[in-house]
C-alpha positions in Angstrom: 98.9 108.4 84.2 96.9 105.1 83.9 94.6 106.3 86.7 93.3 108.9 84.3 93.3 106.8 81.1 95.8 109.4 79.9 98.6 107.8 77.8 101.9 109.7 78.0 102.7 111.4 74.8 105.9 113.1 75.7 108.2 114.3 78.5 111.2 116.3 79.3 113.4 116.0 82.4 115.8 118.6 83.7 118.0 118.9 86.8 115.3 120.5 88.9 112.0 120.3 87.0 110.2 118.4 84.4 106.9 118.2 82.3 104.9 115.3 81.2 102.5 115.5 78.3 99.4 113.2 78.3 96.5 112.5 76.0 93.8 113.9 78.2 91.1 116.5 77.9 91.9 118.5 81.1 93.3 117.8 84.5 91.5 119.5 87.4 93.1 120.9 90.5 92.0 117.7 92.4 93.6 115.6 89.6 96.9 117.5 90.0 96.8 117.0 93.8 96.3 113.3 93.2 99.2 113.1 90.7 101.5 114.9 93.2 100.5 112.6 95.9 101.1 109.5 93.8 104.5 110.8 92.6 105.6 111.3 96.2 104.3 107.9 97.3 106.5 106.3 94.6 109.5 108.3 95.8 108.8 107.3 99.4 108.5 103.6 98.5 112.2 103.6 97.9 111.9 101.3 94.9 115.1 100.0 93.4 115.7 101.1 89.8 117.8 98.9 87.5 118.8 98.7 83.9 119.9 96.0 81.5 120.0 95.3 77.8 117.4 93.5 75.9 117.4 92.2 72.3 115.2 94.6 70.2 112.9 91.7 69.1 112.4 90.6 72.6 111.6 94.2 73.6 109.2 94.6 70.8 107.4 91.3 71.9 107.3 92.0 75.7 107.1 96.0 76.2 104.2 98.2 75.4 105.4 99.4 72.0 102.9 102.3 71.9 104.3 103.7 75.1 108.0 102.9 74.4 107.7 104.0 70.8 110.4 101.4 69.7 109.1 101.7 66.2 110.6 105.2 65.9 114.1 103.8 66.4 116.3 103.0 63.4 116.2 99.4 62.3 120.0 99.4 62.9 119.5 99.5 66.7 119.2 95.8 67.6 119.8 96.1 71.4 118.0 98.3 73.8 118.7 99.6 77.4 115.7 98.7 79.6 115.1 100.6 82.8 112.9 98.9 85.4 111.4 100.3 88.6 110.8 97.5 91.2 107.3 96.4 92.2 106.1 95.8 95.6 105.7 92.4 97.5 102.5 91.4 99.3 103.5 93.4 102.3 103.9 96.6 100.2 107.7 96.5 100.4 110.0 96.9 97.3 110.8 93.6 95.7 113.0 93.2 92.8 111.4 89.7 92.1 107.9 91.2 92.0 106.4 92.3 88.7 107.9 95.6 87.9 106.0 98.8 88.6 107.5 100.2 85.3 109.7 98.8 82.6 110.6 100.7 79.4 113.4 101.3 76.9 115.3 104.5 77.9 118.8 105.8 77.3 118.6 108.5 79.9 120.3 109.0 83.2 118.4 107.3 86.2 118.8 107.1 90.0 119.3 103.7 91.5 116.4 104.1 94.0 113.4 106.2 93.7 114.0 107.8 97.2 117.0 109.6 95.8 114.7 111.8 93.8 113.3 113.8 96.8 110.0 115.4 97.3 108.2 116.5 94.0 105.7 119.4 93.6 103.2 119.7 90.8 103.7 123.3 89.7 100.9 123.6 87.1 99.2 122.3 84.0 98.6 123.7 80.5 96.7 122.7 77.5 98.8 121.7 74.5 96.0 121.3 72.0 92.9 119.2 71.6 93.0 116.4 74.3 96.6 117.2 75.2 97.6 118.3 78.6 101.1 119.1 80.0 101.7 118.6 83.8 104.7 120.5 85.2 106.5 119.5 88.3 109.7 120.3 90.1 111.8 119.1 93.0 110.4 120.7 96.2 113.8 122.2 97.1 113.6 124.2 93.9 110.2 125.7 94.4 109.9 129.1 96.1 107.0 129.3 98.6 105.7 126.0 97.2 104.9 127.7 93.8 107.3 128.1 90.9 104.6 128.7 88.3 105.2 131.5 86.1 101.8 133.1 85.4 102.8 133.8 81.8 103.1 130.1 81.2 100.3 128.7 83.1 96.6 128.4 82.3 95.7 127.3 85.9 97.4 127.8 89.2 99.7 125.2 90.8 98.3 122.3 92.8 
């Protein structure tokens, strides 16, 4: 969400759909199309996803603590699981030795390569409060007729 200067404030992932909350006034339909395109580019890049452990002190010194919210973890947690999505080399190919595209502390389940995710569809957005937007998306294989938006839950139509 960096393209929109919209820090992520929360997210929830399920088997077939997800939502991402961001500090942003309002995403337009064009924004949602751009988000969907960018998500699918990342999937198509077939970037390796790796994980490893890191000492908490090192993680606090090297990771974006506002984004990872390490400060919310109990002090008794001294080692963190770090998940890293590979960056690209100068030819635009995935490269585990390049600066990572993303690196964060996460205890969740992850694929080992972005291509295993499959096509994603942004299914809508909703306002969650002042300067807070939720973007909903799903795996394309779980979206009927390209739109799984429930009108009762959406302020705007799907992208």
